[in-house]
All heavy atoms as an XYZ file, in Angstrom:
632
protein
N     -59.819    -46.747    -57.680
C     -58.781    -46.500    -58.657
C     -57.705    -47.584    -58.528
O     -57.330    -47.968    -57.431
C     -58.193    -45.114    -58.417
C     -57.174    -44.735    -59.443
S     -56.842    -42.960    -59.499
C     -55.688    -42.778    -58.187
N     -57.201    -48.057    -59.661
C     -56.164    -49.088    -59.646
C     -54.812    -48.500    -59.258
O     -54.462    -47.408    -59.682
C     -56.032    -49.733    -61.028
C     -57.238    -50.574    -61.383
O     -57.987    -50.981    -60.505
N     -57.418    -50.829    -62.655
N     -54.078    -49.260    -58.463
C     -52.723    -48.855    -58.096
C     -51.813    -49.026    -59.307
O     -51.957    -49.994    -60.051
C     -52.207    -49.723    -56.944
C     -52.886    -49.455    -55.628
C     -52.574    -48.073    -55.076
O     -51.416    -47.635    -55.147
O     -53.507    -47.415    -54.594
N     -50.865    -48.103    -59.519
C     -49.936    -48.267    -60.641
C     -49.021    -49.470    -60.416
O     -48.730    -49.833    -59.267
C     -49.139    -46.967    -60.649
C     -49.332    -46.363    -59.313
C     -50.626    -46.887    -58.765
N     -48.598    -50.088    -61.511
C     -47.676    -51.225    -61.433
C     -46.313    -50.739    -60.966
O     -45.880    -49.660    -61.348
C     -47.471    -51.842    -62.818
C     -48.393    -52.909    -63.224
S     -47.832    -53.480    -64.856
C     -48.131    -55.192    -64.686
N     -45.648    -51.547    -60.165
C     -44.269    -51.219    -59.802
C     -43.399    -51.382    -61.052
O     -43.789    -52.050    -62.017
C     -43.775    -52.149    -58.700
O     -43.705    -53.487    -59.177
N     -42.244    -50.764    -61.035
C     -41.344    -50.830    -62.187
C     -40.947    -52.271    -62.496
O     -40.972    -52.693    -63.659
C     -40.106    -49.962    -61.939
C     -39.130    -49.813    -63.084
C     -39.806    -49.294    -64.344
C     -37.999    -48.887    -62.669
N     -40.608    -53.036    -61.468
C     -40.209    -54.421    -61.727
C     -41.372    -55.254    -62.253
O     -41.195    -56.093    -63.140
C     -39.558    -55.073    -60.507
C     -40.463    -55.166    -59.304
O     -41.339    -54.297    -59.144
O     -40.297    -56.105    -58.513
N     -42.586    -55.011    -61.779
C     -43.755    -55.740    -62.289
C     -44.023    -55.369    -63.748
O     -44.388    -56.225    -64.560
C     -44.980    -55.451    -61.429
N     -43.827    -54.109    -64.076
C     -44.011    -53.649    -65.455
C     -42.992    -54.310    -66.384
O     -43.342    -54.793    -67.470
C     -43.882    -52.133    -65.493
S     -44.232    -51.421    -67.097
N     -41.733    -54.343    -65.959
C     -40.690    -54.993    -66.768
C     -41.005    -56.475    -66.922
O     -40.932    -57.030    -68.029
C     -39.294    -54.781    -66.135
C     -38.242    -55.645    -66.824
C     -38.904    -53.315    -66.187
N     -41.372    -57.125    -65.828
C     -41.686    -58.560    -65.867
C     -42.843    -58.839    -66.834
O     -42.774    -59.734    -67.669
C     -42.041    -59.048    -64.465
C     -42.280    -60.547    -64.363
C     -42.612    -60.960    -62.928
N     -41.681    -60.420    -61.941
C     -40.504    -60.943    -61.646
N     -40.089    -62.016    -62.261
N     -39.731    -60.391    -60.724
N     -43.904    -58.056    -66.746
C     -45.063    -58.257    -67.626
C     -44.684    -58.069    -69.090
O     -45.096    -58.850    -69.953
C     -46.179    -57.286    -67.237
N     -43.876    -57.055    -69.369
C     -43.468    -56.811    -70.750
C     -42.504    -57.867    -71.269
O     -42.538    -58.208    -72.456
C     -42.901    -55.404    -70.903
C     -44.017    -54.391    -71.005
O     -44.577    -54.198    -72.073
N     -44.358    -53.772    -69.897
N     -41.665    -58.407    -70.395
C     -40.803    -59.518    -70.811
C     -41.629    -60.751    -71.142
O     -41.329    -61.473    -72.106
C     -39.765    -59.831    -69.731
C     -38.578    -58.892    -69.690
C     -37.747    -59.141    -68.431
C     -37.721    -59.029    -70.935
N     -42.664    -61.006    -70.365
C     -43.545    -62.148    -70.663
C     -44.203    -61.968    -72.030
O     -44.300    -62.915    -72.812
C     -44.603    -62.316    -69.565
C     -44.053    -62.767    -68.230
C     -43.422    -64.158    -68.272
O     -43.714    -64.963    -69.175
O     -42.619    -64.430    -67.356
N     -44.642    -60.757    -72.327
C     -45.237    -60.467    -73.637
C     -44.192    -60.672    -74.729
O     -44.481    -61.268    -75.782
C     -45.807    -59.032    -73.677
C     -47.013    -58.932    -72.746
C     -46.175    -58.626    -75.105
C     -47.455    -57.498    -72.465
N     -42.969    -60.193    -74.506
C     -41.885    -60.346    -75.481
C     -41.643    -61.821    -75.791
O     -41.568    -62.217    -76.953
C     -40.607    -59.685    -74.940
C     -39.400    -59.892    -75.811
C     -39.232    -59.144    -76.970
C     -38.432    -60.829    -75.480
C     -38.122    -59.322    -77.775
C     -37.318    -61.016    -76.277
C     -37.169    -60.270    -77.430
O     -36.066    -60.461    -78.227
N     -41.533    -62.653    -74.740
C     -41.306    -64.087    -74.964
C     -42.494    -64.740    -75.650
O     -42.318    -65.593    -76.517
C     -40.967    -64.799    -73.646
C     -39.515    -64.702    -73.290
C     -39.070    -63.771    -72.370
C     -38.587    -65.540    -73.878
C     -37.729    -63.669    -72.043
C     -37.241    -65.460    -73.568
C     -36.816    -64.518    -72.652
N     -43.695    -64.312    -75.296
C     -44.877    -64.852    -75.964
C     -44.837    -64.518    -77.453
O     -45.094    -65.370    -78.302
C     -46.152    -64.294    -75.345
C     -47.427    -64.911    -75.940
C     -48.668    -64.120    -75.629
N     -48.572    -62.826    -76.320
C     -49.035    -61.679    -75.835
N     -49.614    -61.621    -74.667
N     -48.909    -60.562    -76.513
N     -44.488    -63.288    -77.767
C     -44.433    -62.858    -79.162
C     -43.322    -63.546    -79.948
O     -43.419    -63.659    -81.177
C     -44.263    -61.341    -79.252
C     -45.503    -60.581    -78.804
O     -46.577    -61.210    -78.634
O     -45.395    -59.353    -78.609
N     -42.270    -64.009    -79.254
C     -41.213    -64.755    -79.946
C     -41.730    -66.086    -80.465
O     -41.154    -66.651    -81.397
C     -40.018    -64.993    -79.013
C     -39.102    -63.813    -78.752
C     -38.024    -64.204    -77.736
C     -38.465    -63.308    -80.028
N     -42.780    -66.590    -79.837
C     -43.432    -67.822    -80.281
C     -42.450    -68.981    -80.453
O     -42.439    -69.666    -81.462
C     -44.201    -67.566    -81.576
C     -45.198    -68.670    -81.903
O     -45.722    -69.295    -80.962
O     -45.432    -68.898    -83.105
N     -41.574    -69.152    -79.431
C     -40.637    -70.272    -79.452
C     -39.284    -69.949    -80.056
O     -38.348    -70.748    -79.936
N     -39.149    -68.812    -80.719
C     -37.857    -68.414    -81.271
C     -36.928    -68.040    -80.125
O     -37.343    -67.397    -79.169
C     -38.018    -67.196    -82.215
O     -38.934    -67.530    -83.249
C     -36.696    -66.783    -82.821
N     -35.669    -68.464    -80.218
C     -34.696    -68.162    -79.176
C     -34.329    -66.674    -79.211
O     -34.023    -66.139    -80.276
C     -33.420    -68.999    -79.385
C     -33.617    -70.491    -79.188
C     -33.668    -70.885    -77.728
O     -32.949    -70.277    -76.920
O     -34.442    -71.799    -77.408
N     -34.331    -65.994    -78.064
C     -33.906    -64.590    -78.045
C     -32.387    -64.496    -78.182
O     -31.672    -65.452    -77.880
C     -34.361    -64.103    -76.673
C     -34.406    -65.326    -75.830
C     -34.763    -66.467    -76.746
N     -31.916    -63.339    -78.622
C     -30.477    -63.100    -78.738
C     -30.151    -61.747    -78.113
O     -30.908    -60.787    -78.266
C     -30.051    -63.128    -80.206
N     -29.055    -61.691    -77.413
C     -28.572    -60.436    -76.800
C     -29.660    -59.728    -75.991
O     -29.828    -58.515    -76.059
C     -28.025    -59.495    -77.875
O     -26.989    -60.106    -78.595
N     -30.388    -60.500    -75.221
C     -31.512    -59.981    -74.453
C     -31.083    -58.891    -73.457
O     -31.745    -57.864    -73.329
C     -32.214    -61.129    -73.737
C     -33.552    -60.861    -73.096
C     -34.541    -60.295    -74.092
C     -34.103    -62.135    -72.483
N     -29.974    -59.109    -72.777
C     -29.505    -58.128    -71.795
C     -29.200    -56.802    -72.467
O     -29.659    -55.748    -72.008
C     -28.279    -58.662    -71.051
C     -27.782    -57.723    -70.004
N     -26.808    -56.782    -70.248
C     -28.146    -57.562    -68.709
C     -26.588    -56.088    -69.164
N     -27.384    -56.541    -68.207
N     -28.430    -56.830    -73.548
C     -28.096    -55.587    -74.255
C     -29.346    -54.881    -74.759
O     -29.460    -53.657    -74.663
C     -27.158    -55.857    -75.430
C     -25.744    -56.197    -74.983
O     -25.373    -55.853    -73.846
O     -25.012    -56.809    -75.783
N     -30.293    -55.633    -75.295
C     -31.530    -55.041    -75.801
C     -32.288    -54.344    -74.667
O     -32.731    -53.212    -74.814
C     -32.435    -56.099    -76.437
C     -33.747    -55.518    -76.949
S     -35.059    -56.715    -77.194
C     -35.426    -57.220    -75.529
N     -32.417    -55.021    -73.547
C     -33.165    -54.452    -72.426
C     -32.486    -53.200    -71.876
O     -33.148    -52.198    -71.611
C     -33.353    -55.495    -71.321
C     -34.249    -55.080    -70.173
C     -35.651    -54.757    -70.677
C     -34.303    -56.149    -69.122
N     -31.179    -53.240    -71.749
C     -30.451    -52.069    -71.258
C     -30.669    -50.892    -72.206
O     -30.935    -49.767    -71.763
C     -28.946    -52.381    -71.076
C     -28.144    -51.115    -70.857
C     -28.740    -53.356    -69.927
N     -30.585    -51.125    -73.507
C     -30.775    -50.038    -74.480
C     -32.161    -49.425    -74.373
O     -32.310    -48.206    -74.377
C     -30.549    -50.550    -75.911
C     -29.109    -50.569    -76.348
C     -28.961    -50.771    -77.853
N     -29.884    -51.723    -78.455
C     -29.698    -53.037    -78.514
N     -28.609    -53.570    -78.010
N     -30.589    -53.822    -79.082
N     -33.203    -50.260    -74.292
C     -34.569    -49.719    -74.297
C     -34.944    -49.051    -72.974
O     -35.823    -48.198    -72.956
C     -35.635    -50.763    -74.707
C     -35.368    -51.304    -76.085
C     -35.771    -51.874    -73.703
N     -34.281    -49.413    -71.889
C     -34.574    -48.798    -70.593
C     -33.690    -47.570    -70.359
O     -34.143    -46.576    -69.800
C     -34.394    -49.827    -69.449
C     -34.464    -49.160    -68.089
C     -35.435    -50.927    -69.559
N     -32.451    -47.625    -70.817
C     -31.503    -46.563    -70.524
C     -31.897    -45.225    -71.148
O     -31.804    -44.185    -70.493
C     -30.105    -46.971    -71.001
C     -29.011    -46.055    -70.514
C     -27.642    -46.623    -70.782
O     -27.304    -46.880    -71.965
O     -26.907    -46.814    -69.793
N     -32.360    -45.227    -72.382
C     -32.686    -43.953    -73.040
C     -33.803    -43.203    -72.320
O     -33.630    -42.029    -71.979
C     -33.019    -44.157    -74.516
C     -33.239    -42.826    -75.225
C     -33.416    -42.977    -76.710
C     -33.570    -41.619    -77.365
N     -33.687    -41.713    -78.820
N     -34.959    -43.829    -72.043
C     -35.980    -43.069    -71.319
C     -35.539    -42.685    -69.908
O     -35.919    -41.624    -69.404
C     -37.204    -43.986    -71.308
C     -36.745    -45.319    -71.740
C     -35.452    -45.139    -72.464
N     -34.720    -43.510    -69.273
C     -34.186    -43.154    -67.958
C     -33.375    -41.872    -68.061
O     -33.567    -40.935    -67.279
C     -33.312    -44.292    -67.409
C     -32.516    -43.988    -66.146
C     -33.432    -43.705    -64.970
C     -31.564    -45.127    -65.837
N     -32.489    -41.800    -69.042
C     -31.660    -40.606    -69.220
C     -32.506    -39.390    -69.576
O     -32.271    -38.290    -69.059
C     -30.610    -40.851    -70.309
C     -29.552    -41.914    -69.985
C     -28.696    -42.175    -71.211
C     -28.713    -41.521    -68.794
N     -33.500    -39.584    -70.430
C     -34.372    -38.470    -70.817
C     -35.095    -37.877    -69.609
O     -35.112    -36.656    -69.421
C     -35.395    -38.932    -71.863
C     -34.802    -39.222    -73.213
C     -35.780    -39.885    -74.173
O     -36.701    -40.603    -73.710
O     -35.602    -39.698    -75.383
N     -35.685    -38.733    -68.803
C     -36.452    -38.260    -67.642
C     -35.539    -37.623    -66.600
O     -35.839    -36.549    -66.080
C     -37.284    -39.416    -67.031
C     -37.881    -39.011    -65.689
C     -38.374    -39.853    -67.999
N     -34.420    -38.263    -66.306
C     -33.514    -37.726    -65.294
C     -32.940    -36.387    -65.745
O     -32.880    -35.428    -64.956
C     -32.393    -38.736    -64.949
C     -31.310    -38.083    -64.103
C     -32.984    -39.937    -64.219
N     -32.550    -36.288    -67.010
C     -32.014    -35.015    -67.501
C     -33.070    -33.911    -67.423
O     -32.775    -32.789    -67.019
C     -31.491    -35.157    -68.934
C     -30.182    -35.913    -69.040
S     -28.825    -35.133    -68.125
C     -28.678    -33.583    -69.028
N     -34.298    -34.237    -67.768
C     -35.375    -33.250    -67.703
C     -35.605    -32.823    -66.251
O     -35.693    -31.638    -65.945
C     -36.642    -33.834    -68.331
C     -37.765    -32.840    -68.496
C     -38.839    -32.978    -67.428
O     -39.004    -34.035    -66.825
N     -39.565    -31.915    -67.193
N     -35.661    -33.794    -65.339
C     -35.898    -33.489    -63.919
C     -34.732    -32.738    -63.288
O     -34.924    -31.974    -62.340
C     -36.160    -34.776    -63.132
C     -37.422    -35.499    -63.517
C     -38.607    -34.721    -63.008
N     -39.846    -35.407    -63.332
C     -40.914    -35.371    -62.585
N     -40.924    -34.700    -61.453
N     -42.005    -35.991    -62.960
N     -33.522    -32.957    -63.832
C     -32.332    -32.279    -63.316
C     -32.105    -30.939    -64.011
O     -31.059    -30.316    -63.821
C     -31.102    -33.176    -63.488
N     -33.064    -30.507    -64.814
C     -32.939    -29.227    -65.496
C     -31.803    -29.201    -66.504
O     -31.172    -28.167    -66.685
N     -31.526    -30.352    -67.118
C     -30.443    -30.518    -68.098
C     -29.053    -30.341    -67.480
O     -28.058    -30.213    -68.196
C     -30.620    -29.583    -69.306
C     -31.935    -29.747    -70.044
C     -32.187    -31.177    -70.512
O     -31.301    -31.830    -71.061
N     -33.399    -31.664    -70.316
N     -28.974    -30.377    -66.164
C     -27.694    -30.246    -65.467
C     -27.046    -31.628    -65.384
O     -27.494    -32.502    -64.627
C     -27.928    -29.666    -64.072
C     -26.655    -29.443    -63.300
O     -25.807    -30.321    -63.208
N     -26.542    -28.260    -62.721
N     -25.991    -31.820    -66.186
C     -25.356    -33.136    -66.267
C     -24.690    -33.561    -64.966
O     -24.710    -34.742    -64.622
C     -24.358    -33.176    -67.422
C     -25.031    -33.117    -68.772
C     -24.052    -33.188    -69.917
O     -22.881    -33.504    -69.746
N     -24.536    -32.894    -71.121
N     -24.122    -32.630    -64.242
C     -23.481    -32.985    -62.971
C     -24.513    -33.490    -61.970
O     -24.295    -34.500    -61.290
C     -22.739    -31.779    -62.392
O     -21.661    -31.425    -63.225
N     -25.635    -32.789    -61.879
C     -26.711    -33.210    -60.976
C     -27.274    -34.568    -61.406
O     -27.461    -35.464    -60.579
C     -27.824    -32.173    -60.946
C     -28.911    -32.520    -59.929
C     -30.056    -31.542    -59.925
N     -29.589    -30.163    -59.819
C     -30.247    -29.110    -60.289
N     -31.400    -29.261    -60.888
N     -29.761    -27.908    -60.149
N     -27.534    -34.716    -62.700
C     -28.077    -35.979    -63.216
C     -27.108    -37.132    -62.963
O     -27.525    -38.226    -62.565
C     -28.383    -35.853    -64.710
N     -25.820    -36.890    -63.171
C     -24.815    -37.933    -62.921
C     -24.833    -38.353    -61.459
O     -24.777    -39.545    -61.142
C     -23.427    -37.438    -63.336
N     -24.949    -37.376    -60.556
C     -25.039    -37.696    -59.131
C     -26.269    -38.551    -58.842
O     -26.190    -39.551    -58.122
C     -25.104    -36.421    -58.284
C     -23.767    -35.712    -58.159
O     -22.719    -36.330    -58.458
O     -23.773    -34.529    -57.767
N     -27.412    -38.147    -59.380
C     -28.655    -38.896    -59.149
C     -28.552    -40.331    -59.664
O     -29.105    -41.251    -59.068
C     -29.832    -38.206    -59.830
C     -30.235    -36.888    -59.232
C     -29.685    -36.256    -58.151
C     -31.279    -36.040    -59.696
N     -30.316    -35.065    -57.917
C     -31.305    -34.901    -58.850
C     -32.178    -36.112    -60.746
C     -32.216    -33.871    -59.023
C     -33.083    -35.077    -60.910
C     -33.101    -33.977    -60.068
N     -27.865    -40.497    -60.794
C     -27.741    -41.822    -61.407
C     -26.606    -42.649    -60.806
O     -26.504    -43.844    -61.077
C     -27.518    -41.675    -62.919
C     -28.710    -41.146    -63.702
C     -28.269    -40.697    -65.094
C     -29.809    -42.191    -63.791
N     -25.754    -42.006    -60.015
C     -24.603    -42.715    -59.455
C     -23.539    -42.973    -60.501
O     -22.826    -43.981    -60.443
N     -23.432    -42.057    -61.478
C     -22.470    -42.191    -62.565
C     -21.458    -41.057    -62.504
O     -21.747    -39.978    -61.993
C     -23.175    -42.110    -63.930
C     -24.185    -43.183    -64.288
C     -24.861    -42.837    -65.613
C     -23.512    -44.535    -64.369
N     -20.319    -41.303    -63.086
C     -19.350    -40.252    -63.332
C     -19.923    -39.350    -64.416
O     -20.582    -39.823    -65.334
C     -18.046    -40.920    -63.785
C     -16.982    -39.930    -64.171
O     -17.063    -39.300    -65.230
N     -15.983    -39.813    -63.321
N     -19.691    -38.046    -64.344
C     -20.241    -37.122    -65.328
C     -19.786    -37.462    -66.748
O     -20.557    -37.365    -67.700
C     -19.850    -35.677    -65.000
C     -20.594    -34.675    -65.869
C     -20.070    -33.245    -65.640
N     -20.510    -32.368    -66.700
C     -20.039    -32.355    -67.945
N     -19.109    -33.209    -68.301
N     -20.493    -31.509    -68.835
N     -18.539    -37.901    -66.906
C     -18.042    -38.280    -68.235
C     -18.767    -39.507    -68.768
O     -19.035    -39.608    -69.971
C     -16.535    -38.513    -68.216
C     -15.759    -37.237    -68.001
O     -16.196    -36.155    -68.405
N     -14.612    -37.335    -67.348
N     -19.091    -40.446    -67.884
C     -19.846    -41.628    -68.293
C     -21.241    -41.227    -68.738
O     -21.744    -41.707    -69.760
C     -19.920    -42.649    -67.141
O     -18.595    -43.018    -66.762
C     -20.721    -43.883    -67.539
N     -21.872    -40.324    -67.980
C     -23.193    -39.838    -68.376
C     -23.112    -39.171    -69.736
O     -23.947    -39.422    -70.605
C     -23.746    -38.865    -67.338
C     -25.048    -38.165    -67.736
C     -26.165    -39.173    -67.983
C     -25.440    -37.130    -66.696
N     -22.134    -38.314    -69.931
C     -21.974    -37.617    -71.217
C     -21.844    -38.624    -72.358
O     -22.470    -38.466    -73.410
C     -20.749    -36.703    -71.150
C     -20.450    -35.980    -72.418
C     -21.266    -34.708    -72.504
N     -20.898    -34.014    -73.733
C     -21.759    -33.418    -74.527
N     -23.027    -33.372    -74.218
N     -21.362    -32.829    -75.613
N     -21.061    -39.668    -72.170
C     -20.886    -40.715    -73.191
C     -22.224    -41.386    -73.503
O     -22.572    -41.599    -74.669
C     -19.870    -41.747    -72.702
C     -19.634    -42.890    -73.643
C     -18.663    -43.888    -73.033
C     -18.759    -45.194    -73.791
N     -18.225    -46.316    -73.061
N     -22.995    -41.684    -72.467
C     -24.291    -42.326    -72.666
C     -25.277    -41.396    -73.385
O     -26.053    -41.829    -74.223
C     -24.864    -42.808    -71.338
C     -24.099    -43.987    -70.757
C     -24.676    -44.434    -69.445
C     -23.940    -45.642    -68.908
N     -24.098    -46.830    -69.732
N     -25.234    -40.115    -73.039
C     -26.104    -39.148    -73.717
C     -25.765    -39.076    -75.206
O     -26.670    -39.009    -76.054
C     -25.971    -37.763    -73.072
C     -26.515    -37.634    -71.655
C     -26.129    -36.278    -71.064
C     -28.024    -37.838    -71.613
N     -24.495    -39.113    -75.525
C     -24.075    -39.100    -76.931
C     -24.506    -40.385    -77.629
O     -25.045    -40.345    -78.747
C     -22.548    -38.879    -77.032
C     -22.219    -37.450    -76.611
C     -22.043    -39.167    -78.454
C     -20.735    -37.191    -76.400
N     -24.317    -41.534    -76.974
C     -24.718    -42.828    -77.547
C     -26.187    -42.852    -77.897
O     -26.600    -43.421    -78.908
C     -24.417    -43.971    -76.572
C     -22.984    -44.339    -76.437
C     -22.754    -45.364    -75.340
O     -23.729    -45.883    -74.738
O     -21.577    -45.644    -75.040
N     -27.018    -42.233    -77.063
C     -28.463    -42.232    -77.266
C     -28.943    -40.983    -78.017
O     -30.147    -40.738    -78.101
C     -29.192    -42.346    -75.920
C     -29.033    -43.674    -75.268
N     -29.697    -44.804    -75.714
C     -28.284    -44.075    -74.221
C     -29.361    -45.828    -74.951
N     -28.509    -45.408    -74.039
N     -27.984    -40.230    -78.529
C     -28.268    -39.001    -79.297
C     -29.126    -38.013    -78.482
O     -30.065    -37.417    -78.983
C     -28.930    -39.347    -80.621
C     -28.047    -40.211    -81.484
C     -28.692    -40.637    -82.778
O     -29.917    -40.668    -82.906
N     -27.875    -40.975    -83.759
N     -28.767    -37.869    -77.209
C     -29.475    -36.965    -76.314
C     -28.625    -35.752    -75.933
O     -29.116    -34.866    -75.248
C     -29.904    -37.702    -75.035
C     -30.876    -38.863    -75.232
C     -31.080    -39.598    -73.921
C     -32.199    -38.364    -75.784
N     -27.363    -35.744    -76.346
C     -26.471    -34.630    -76.006
C     -26.738    -33.466    -76.948
O     -27.001    -33.660    -78.125
C     -25.024    -35.065    -76.089
N     -26.669    -32.282    -76.379
C     -26.897    -31.072    -77.187
C     -25.582    -30.424    -77.535
O     -24.624    -30.497    -76.889
C     -27.791    -30.105    -76.424
C     -29.158    -30.677    -76.230
C     -30.037    -29.704    -75.497
C     -31.406    -30.357    -75.354
N     -32.388    -29.600    -74.743
């Protein structure tokens, strides 16, 4: 059975695909784009694993609870 890719290897491989698909076009706002696409699934999984408990999730993420709440609203994940 194949070993799963590490998170950093997965990100690296997908970035290589992204640059290949750009076909020489210069990327723009790459950091912001990457943070947006990674942050939402991170918040979804952590909130689910924390039983929707924002205080627990904030602790796990190393964030202030108010910061987590703001991010959940930004990603339309707040109930």
